[in-house]
C-alpha positions in Angstrom: 26.5 2.2 -6.3 24.0 1.3 -3.9 20.5 2.1 -5.1 17.8 3.8 -3.9 13.9 3.2 -3.5 11.0 4.7 -2.3 7.7 2.8 -0.6 4.4 4.1 -0.8 2.2 2.7 2.3 -0.9 1.1 1.9 -4.5 1.5 4.0 -4.4 1.1 7.7 -1.2 3.8 8.5 -3.8 6.5 8.2 -4.1 8.5 11.6 -5.5 12.6 12.2 -3.1 14.6 11.9 -0.8 13.0 9.3 1.4 15.3 6.7 0.7 18.2 9.2 4.2 19.5 9.9 4.6 18.9 6.3 2.0 21.0 4.8 3.0 23.7 7.2 6.5 23.8 6.2 6.0 23.4 2.0 4.5 25.2 -0.2 4.5 22.0 -2.8 3.0 20.2 0.0 0.3 23.0 0.3 -0.6 22.3 -3.2 -1.4 18.3 -3.1 -3.5 19.2 -0.4 -5.0 22.1 -2.0 -5.4 19.7 -5.5 -6.9 17.1 -3.7 -10.0 19.1 -2.4 -10.3 20.7 -5.7 -10.4 17.0 -7.0 -13.0 15.6 -5.2 -15.0 18.3 -4.5 -14.4 18.5 -0.4 -12.6 19.5 2.2 -9.9 16.4 2.8 -7.4 18.1 3.9 -9.8 19.0 7.2 -10.7 15.5 7.3 -6.9 14.4 7.9 -5.8 17.2 10.0 -8.9 17.7 12.8 -11.4 15.2 11.5 -12.5 12.3 13.7 -10.9 9.1 13.0 -14.5 7.2 12.2 -14.2 9.0 9.6 -10.7 9.1 8.3 -11.1 5.5 8.8 -14.3 5.0 6.6 -12.0 3.2 3.3 -13.4 5.4 0.8 -12.2 8.5 2.9 -8.8 6.2 3.9 -7.2 5.8 0.3 -7.5 9.5 -1.1 -6.1 10.4 2.8 -2.9 8.3 2.3 -2.6 8.5 -1.3 -2.6 12.4 -0.5 -1.0 12.4 2.2 1.8 10.1 1.0 2.3 12.3 -2.6 2.5 15.4 -0.1 5.7 13.6 1.5 6.9 12.5 -2.0 7.0 16.3 -3.1 9.0 17.5 0.2 11.9 14.8 -0.2 12.4 15.5 -4.3 12.6 19.1 -3.2 15.9 18.5 -1.7 16.8 16.7 -5.2 16.7 12.9 -3.9 15.2 10.9 -6.5 14.2 7.0 -6.7 15.7 4.6 -8.9 12.6 2.7 -8.8 9.0 3.0 -6.8 6.5 0.5 -5.3 3.6 0.7 -2.8 1.9 -1.7 -0.9 -1.9 -2.1 -2.0 -3.2 1.4 -2.2 0.5 2.4 -1.8 0.8 1.5 -5.6 -1.1 4.3 -6.6 0.7 6.7 -5.0 4.1 5.5 -6.6 2.3 5.3 -9.9 1.7 8.9 -9.8 5.3 9.0 -8.0 6.1 7.2 -11.6 4.6 9.7 -13.6 1.2 7.5 -14.9 -1.3 8.6 -12.8 -1.6 12.7 -12.3 -2.8 13.5 -8.9 -6.3 15.3 -9.9 -6.8 11.8 -11.3 -5.6 9.0 -9.0 -7.6 11.1 -5.7 -10.7 10.2 -7.2 -9.8 6.8 -8.4 -8.8 5.7 -5.2 -12.5 6.9 -3.3 -13.9 5.2 -5.8 -11.6 2.3 -5.1 -12.8 2.8 -1.5 -16.1 2.1 -2.1 -16.0 -0.4 -4.4 -14.2 -2.2 -2.3 -16.2 -1.7 0.7 -19.5 -2.4 -1.5 -18.1 -6.1 -2.9 -18.9 -8.1 0.1 -21.7 -7.5 2.8 -20.8 -6.1 6.1 -19.7 -9.0 8.8 -19.6 -11.4 5.8 -15.8 -11.3 5.3 -12.2 -11.1 7.5 -8.5 -10.8 7.6 -6.0 -12.8 9.5 -2.6 -12.4 10.0 -0.7 -15.9 10.3 2.4 -15.4 12.7 5.7 -17.2 12.2 4.5 -19.7 9.8 6.0 -20.7 6.7 4.6 -19.9 3.3 3.7 -23.7 2.3 1.8 -24.0 5.4 0.0 -21.3 5.2 -1.2 -22.6 1.9 -2.2 -26.2 3.3 -4.1 -24.7 6.1 -5.9 -22.3 3.8 -6.6 -25.4 1.1 -8.0 -27.6 4.2 -10.2 -25.0 5.4 -11.9 -24.3 2.2 -14.7 -27.2 2.9 -15.7 -24.0 5.1 -15.8 -21.5 2.4 -13.6 -18.9 0.3 -10.0 -18.9 2.1 -7.0 -17.7 0.6 -3.5 -16.0 0.8 -3.8 -12.2 0.5 -0.7 -10.5 1.5 3.0 -11.8 1.7 4.0 -9.3 3.8 7.7 -10.3 5.5 9.2 -13.3 6.6 6.4 -14.9 9.2 3.8 -12.3 8.3 1.1 -14.0 5.7 -2.9 -12.4 5.8 -5.2 -14.6 5.0 -8.8 -13.6 3.8 -12.6 -14.8 3.0 -15.1 -16.0 4.4 -15.7 -16.0 8.4 -15.6 -19.7 8.8 -13.2 -20.8 6.7 -10.7 -17.5 7.6 -11.1 -18.8 11.5 -10.6 -22.8 10.4 -7.7 -22.1 8.2 -6.1 -19.8 11.4 -7.0 -22.8 13.9 -4.9 -25.3 11.4 -2.0 -22.7 10.7 -1.9 -22.7 15.0 -2.0 -26.2 15.0 0.7 -26.7 12.2 2.8 -24.2 13.9 2.5 -20.6 13.7 3.6 -18.3 16.5 0.2 -16.7 16.6 -3.1 -16.1 14.7 -4.4 -12.1 14.8 -8.0 -11.0 13.3 -7.3 -7.6 11.4 -9.7 -4.5 12.1 -10.6 -4.2 8.0 -14.1 -4.1 6.4 -13.8 -6.9 3.7 -11.5 -9.4 3.2 -9.0 -7.4 0.6 -7.2 -9.1 -2.1 -9.0 -12.3 -2.2 -11.7 -13.5 -5.2 -14.5 -12.1 -2.7 -13.4 -8.7 -4.4 -13.8 -9.3 -7.8 -17.1 -7.1 -7.6 -15.1 -4.4 -6.8 -12.1 -5.7 -9.7 -15.2 -5.3 -12.5 -16.4 -1.8 -11.0 -12.5 -0.4 -10.9 -12.1 -1.5 -14.6 -14.8 0.2 -16.1 -13.3 4.0 -14.2 -9.8 2.3 -15.1 -10.8 1.8 -18.9 -12.1 6.0 -18.9 -8.6 7.5 -17.8 -5.8 8.4 -19.6 -2.2 7.2 -18.3 1.4 9.0 -18.9 4.4 7.5 -19.9 5.9 5.7 -16.8 9.3 8.2 -15.2 10.9 5.8 -13.1 10.5 1.8 -12.9 8.1 0.5 -10.8 7.8 -2.9 -9.1 3.9 -4.9 -8.9 2.0 -6.0 -6.2 0.4 -8.9 -8.7 4.1 -10.4 -9.7 6.4 -8.7 -7.9 7.8 -7.9 -11.0 8.8 -4.2 -13.0 6.1 -3.0 -15.2 7.2 -2.6 -18.6 5.4 0.0 -19.6 1.7 2.1 -19.1 -0.6 -0.3 -21.1 0.4 -3.0 -18.7 -0.8 -0.6 -15.4 -4.8 -1.0 -16.1 -5.0 -4.8 -16.6 -2.4 -5.1 -13.0 -4.3 -2.5 -11.1 -7.9 -4.4 -12.4 -5.9 -8.1 -10.6 -4.4 -6.3 -7.8 -7.8 -5.7 -5.6 -8.5 -9.4 -5.9 -5.0 -10.8 -5.9 -2.3 -11.6 -3.4 -0.1 -8.8 -3.0 3.7 -10.4 -2.7 5.1 -7.6 -0.9 8.3 -9.5 0.8 9.1 -10.4 -2.9 8.9 -7.2 -4.5 11.4 -6.2 -1.9 13.3 -9.2 -2.3 14.0 -8.8 -6.4 15.0 -5.4 -5.2 17.6 -6.1 -3.3 18.8 -8.9 -6.4 18.6 -5.8 -8.8 21.2 -3.9 -6.3 18.4 -1.8 -4.2 20.2 -1.5 -0.6 18.9 2.1 0.5 14.4 2.1 1.0 12.5 5.3 2.0 9.2 4.8 3.5 7.0 7.7 1.9 3.8 8.4 3.8 2.2 7.4 6.9 3.8 5.6 9.6 6.5 2.9 9.7 4.6 -0.5 8.8 6.8 -1.0 5.8 10.3 -0.1 6.8 9.4 -2.8 9.5 8.8 -5.2 6.7 11.8 -4.4 5.1 13.8 -5.0 8.0 12.6 -8.2 8.3 13.5 -9.3 4.6 17.5 -8.2 5.3 18.4 -6.6 8.6 21.3 -5.1 6.9 19.2 -2.8 4.3 18.9 0.9 4.8 15.5 2.4 5.9 14.5 5.4 6.1 10.6 6.6 6.1 9.1 10.4 5.5 6.3 11.4 7.3 7.1 14.5 9.3 9.6 17.0 9.8 12.3 14.9 12.2 11.8 11.8 9.6 12.6 13.8 7.1 15.5 15.6 7.9 17.1 12.6 9.0 16.2 10.4 5.9 17.6 13.2 3.5 21.0 14.1 5.6 21.7 10.3 5.4 20.4 10.1 1.5 22.7 13.1 0.8 26.0 12.0 3.2 29.0 11.9 1.3 27.6 14.3 -1.6 29.3 17.7 -2.6 
C-alpha cells in the first residue's frame, strides 16, 4: 500500500488572490479565513485577496496569510475523505502541518506565526544579513565554502531543499565570500534571495528566544497525524517535543531533502503539496522522479489531486 503525505508550503509562495477559489466554493474554507480574521482582529482575508503585494510580502503578514490559505486548502481536500498518513511543512509550513496534525488550533497558530514573522524580521537589522541559493554543488562542498568564509563573519547552511539546491545565510560579506568560493568549487550558479533576514541561521537566536516565551504560554493538543520535523528529519514522538523543536527551527538548518528521503524509506510514494505554489512539488520531484506528486491551491489542482488519489477506490 502506497502511503500518502501532505506537505505544507512555506514563506515565499504567497501571491495576491491565493485561496480565493477555495473560499468561494467551500463553506469549510470560508470558516478558516473568518476564524483567522477573528484571531488577529484584522481583515487578513481582504489583504490576501485584494491587498497590495508589498503589504502581503511583509513577513508578519506573509506568515499568517500562508498558514491560513494552507489550512483552508487542507480543509478542502479533507472534505473528500482524503487523509494523509503523515505531514510535514517547509519552515513556516511546519506550523500548518502541526495544526493539521491537531497540535495547534487555528485560533492559536495564526497569531503565533504573525508574532514569529515579526520576531524574525526584528532579529537582524535590515541590510546586515542575507541568504543565497547555491545550485549544483554537493553538500560537503557547500559546508567547506561556509567554513572557509567564516573569517568574513557568520555564514551557515540554512536550507537543504533538494539535490543540487542548498541555501546559505548569514552576514553579507561572509555569504558573498562563501558564494564566490562555492563557484570556485564547481557550483553551477549562486542566487541571492529576496528575503529580509538570514532565516534558519544562528543570527536568528534573538527571534528564537522571543518565540520560546510565546510557545511556553500555549497549551498543545495530542497529535492525530504523524509529523516529521525540519530540525532532525525525524518523526516527532509526541506533543511535548514540539515547543523545543520549533524554538530550534528558527535558527537551525531545514533538512527538507532528508525529510522527503526518510518518508520514501517509510513507504510514502504519494505527496500532496497543500497551500500556495508548487515549490515543494519541485523539490520532491528532484529527490525522486518516480514519486506521484500533486498540489492543492485552487479548484483545478484540487480536482486533479482528488481524482488521482481516489482512483481505483469503489
